C-alpha positions as a printed Julia matrix, in Angstrom:
259×3 Matrix{Float64}:
 -26.76   34.26  186.61
 -25.84   37.51  188.2
 -23.26   38.03  185.53
 -25.93   37.71  182.73
 -28.3    39.98  184.66
 -25.5    42.5   184.98
 -24.44   42.25  181.37
 -28.04   42.78  180.1
 -28.57   45.76  182.54
 -25.18   47.23  180.86
 -26.6    46.23  177.41
 -30.17   48.22  178.24
 -27.97   51.39  179.48
 -25.72   51.47  176.55
 -28.75   51.42  174.1
 -30.49   54.1   176.15
 -27.67   56.24  175.9
 -27.11   55.65  172.25
 -30.58   56.45  171.73
 -30.48   59.86  173.81
 -27.54   60.71  171.91
 -29.28   60.05  168.54
 -32.08   62.29  169.39
 -29.94   65.18  170.69
 -27.92   64.91  167.43
 -31.07   64.82  165.29
 -32.31   68.03  167.13
 -29.01   69.94  166.82
 -28.97   68.82  163.22
 -32.71   70.05  162.62
 -32.84   73.6   163.89
 -35.89   75.95  163.91
 -37.1    76.84  160.71
 -38.37   79.97  162.49
 -35.31   82.18  162.95
 -35.06   86.0   163.83
 -34.12   87.81  160.62
 -32.92   91.92  160.48
 -34.88   92.12  157.28
 -37.85   89.55  156.82
 -39.1    91.46  153.99
 -36.1    91.02  152.01
 -35.8    87.38  152.68
 -39.48   87.37  151.39
 -38.42   89.16  148.13
 -35.39   87.12  147.58
 -37.72   83.98  147.85
 -40.14   85.58  145.68
 -37.1    86.41  142.97
 -35.98   82.89  142.99
 -39.43   81.68  142.47
 -39.7    83.7   139.46
 -36.55   82.44  138.37
 -37.38   78.76  138.78
 -40.98   79.06  137.48
 -42.45   77.67  140.72
 -45.16   78.98  143.44
 -43.7    81.07  146.48
 -44.76   79.4   150.01
 -44.69   82.06  152.69
 -45.09   80.67  156.32
 -45.19   83.0   158.86
 -45.04   80.99  162.35
 -43.11   80.79  165.6
 -41.06   78.34  167.64
 -43.08   78.67  170.33
 -46.33   77.74  168.53
 -47.33   74.09  168.52
 -48.9    74.38  165.16
 -46.08   76.08  163.34
 -43.55   73.47  164.71
 -45.98   70.81  163.68
 -46.44   72.09  160.17
 -42.65   71.99  159.66
 -42.77   68.51  160.74
 -45.19   67.43  158.07
 -43.26   69.43  155.53
 -40.74   66.81  156.23
 -42.61   63.85  155.22
 -40.91   62.49  152.22
 -44.02   62.96  149.91
 -44.83   66.14  151.12
 -41.3    67.35  151.11
 -41.06   66.01  147.2
 -44.03   68.35  146.25
 -42.67   71.27  147.97
 -39.21   70.92  146.5
 -40.36   70.42  143.01
 -42.91   73.39  142.82
 -42.47   75.7   145.58
 -39.83   78.27  146.94
 -40.3    78.19  150.45
 -39.38   81.04  153.13
 -40.13   80.87  156.78
 -40.78   84.25  158.59
 -40.45   84.28  162.58
 -43.22   86.27  163.96
 -41.55   85.9   167.48
 -43.52   87.71  170.11
 -46.21   88.97  167.54
 -43.96   91.23  165.61
 -45.86   93.78  163.29
 -45.13   92.24  160.01
 -47.97   94.06  158.1
 -45.51   95.11  155.21
 -45.07   91.47  154.3
 -48.62   90.48  154.43
 -49.89   93.33  152.72
 -47.75   93.0   149.89
 -49.85   90.27  149.03
 -53.09   91.82  149.88
 -53.51   90.64  153.01
 -54.08   92.98  155.98
 -52.48   90.73  158.7
 -51.48   87.46  159.51
 -54.44   86.07  161.51
 -52.77   82.74  162.9
 -49.59   81.01  163.65
 -48.54   79.5   161.36
 -50.12   81.76  158.29
 -49.67   79.74  155.01
 -49.31   82.1   152.06
 -49.39   80.41  148.18
 -48.22   83.11  145.85
 -47.99   83.11  142.05
 -44.54   84.38  141.73
 -45.27   85.97  138.12
 -48.46   87.83  139.09
 -47.47   88.37  142.78
 -50.99   87.39  143.67
 -52.26   85.39  146.65
 -54.07   82.46  145.52
 -54.8    80.56  148.43
 -57.02   82.82  150.29
 -60.17   81.25  150.28
 -58.84   77.99  152.27
 -55.47   79.5   154.09
 -57.2    79.59  157.41
 -56.89   75.96  157.92
 -53.39   75.94  158.68
 -54.06   77.7   161.92
 -54.73   74.22  163.14
 -51.49   72.86  161.16
 -50.58   70.23  163.42
 -54.1    68.57  163.39
 -54.22   68.41  159.49
 -53.44   64.89  158.38
 -50.12   64.44  156.37
 -52.36   63.19  153.1
 -54.08   66.52  153.42
 -50.91   68.48  153.28
 -50.08   66.18  150.16
 -53.3    66.86  148.28
 -53.65   70.84  149.33
 -50.0    71.43  147.79
 -50.64   69.21  144.83
 -53.79   71.07  143.89
 -52.3    74.38  143.93
 -49.04   73.24  142.01
 -51.28   71.92  139.33
 -53.65   75.21  138.93
 -51.41   78.06  139.65
 -53.28   80.65  138.19
 -56.91   80.4   139.53
 -59.41   82.76  138.27
 -58.82   86.17  139.71
 -61.69   88.63  140.51
 -60.75   92.1   141.85
 -62.71   94.1   144.05
 -65.0    96.48  142.44
 -63.93  100.06  142.75
 -67.5   101.02  144.37
 -67.03   98.91  147.62
 -62.86   98.31  147.54
 -62.32  101.66  149.54
 -64.76  100.42  151.98
 -63.36   96.92  152.51
 -59.83   98.35  152.56
 -60.63  100.95  155.4
 -62.31   97.97  157.55
 -59.44   95.76  157.01
 -56.91   98.48  158.0
 -58.88   99.74  161.07
 -58.92   96.17  162.41
 -55.53   95.17  161.42
 -54.15   98.04  163.61
 -56.49   96.85  166.23
 -55.16   93.41  166.24
 -51.68   94.62  166.15
 -52.58   96.08  169.37
 -54.21   93.21  170.9
 -50.93   91.04  170.12
 -48.96   93.77  171.68
 -51.22   93.25  174.94
 -50.14   89.62  175.01
 -46.63   90.03  174.73
 -45.74   90.69  178.49
 -47.81   87.28  179.32
 -46.06   85.24  176.74
 -42.74   86.26  178.26
 -43.5    85.77  181.38
 -44.94   82.3   180.6
 -41.37   81.35  178.89
 -39.32   82.52  181.92
 -41.71   80.95  184.23
 -43.19   78.14  182.4
 -46.4    78.99  183.95
 -49.22   81.04  182.35
 -51.19   83.49  184.44
 -54.97   83.15  184.39
 -55.44   86.98  182.98
 -53.02   85.99  180.26
 -55.01   82.97  179.41
 -58.16   85.16  179.15
 -56.88   87.54  177.13
 -55.16   84.83  174.88
 -58.75   83.39  174.16
 -60.18   86.92  173.39
 -57.63   87.68  170.82
 -57.72   84.14  169.43
 -61.63   84.41  168.85
 -61.3    88.25  167.32
 -58.79   87.15  165.02
 -60.05   84.11  163.64
 -63.74   85.94  163.34
 -61.95   88.97  161.52
 -60.27   86.47  159.25
 -63.31   84.82  158.22
 -65.37   88.27  158.16
 -62.7    89.64  155.66
 -63.02   86.7   153.16
 -66.85   87.22  153.65
 -66.96   90.75  152.9
 -64.61   90.24  149.79
 -66.54   87.43  148.25
 -69.72   89.46  148.79
 -68.62   92.68  146.86
 -67.21   90.31  144.11
 -70.78   88.64  143.69
 -72.89   91.38  144.39
 -71.03   94.71  144.28
 -74.18   96.76  144.02
 -75.4    95.54  147.36
 -74.91   97.73  150.54
 -72.34   96.1   152.88
 -73.03   95.66  156.77
 -69.62   95.91  158.28
 -69.37   93.46  161.26
 -68.92   95.02  164.87
 -66.77   93.5   167.43
 -66.99   93.67  171.0
 -64.28   95.74  173.33
 -61.67   93.5   174.85
 -61.73   93.16  178.51
 -58.66   95.43  178.83
 -60.66   98.04  176.94
 -63.42   98.48  178.93
 -64.04  100.57  181.81
 -63.57   99.15  185.52
């Protein structure tokens, strides 16, 4: 009886060790999709060129390995049914934003003032170089919570309609909207930079300071509102170009307020 127990225990240990090795091997064979690059704009341009040559859409993902939703998106992308759609219809490029690097040169390339979330998922018609999913790209800020079936449906829809109707901003309002976007994209970048010390400290210690969490919440609320407001403004001037615009006003961040 004792020998049977000893054998069973050894077998369990062997199974556990095998599973641990398999897990470690899988992790090593699946490195992060978000890798720092010396020239991310060049990476995007090369992916755009490949998309033009292959007749596919450009799928640009801006995220970070520290971001739960960014890594969750990569995992959903690996689901066989989703991976098949992406492989057949998209040239995908991942851009590592790291500690909120200033990558506005990339987003502005496709008529977006900044990235408002991690991940930011942009679908671009390679031939026209136009962003085609601006109206609903915000959903990917919560990518890990999006069901796999929704991934499949979403990317299939755009694959089947790569050239949706494009309505440019009217000249009478385009400069107003552009000035609003540039002013607030600069403010957002400055806010991102305020968060960086707290992010690095959390990475080193595994603990998030109370002040950092407060700042994070403020920036999250601002960038979410800003993305929604920009989309609303653009739609308003497209649908009613002769109406006057009321530009949103935002409260000062806590670190901007006088003591």
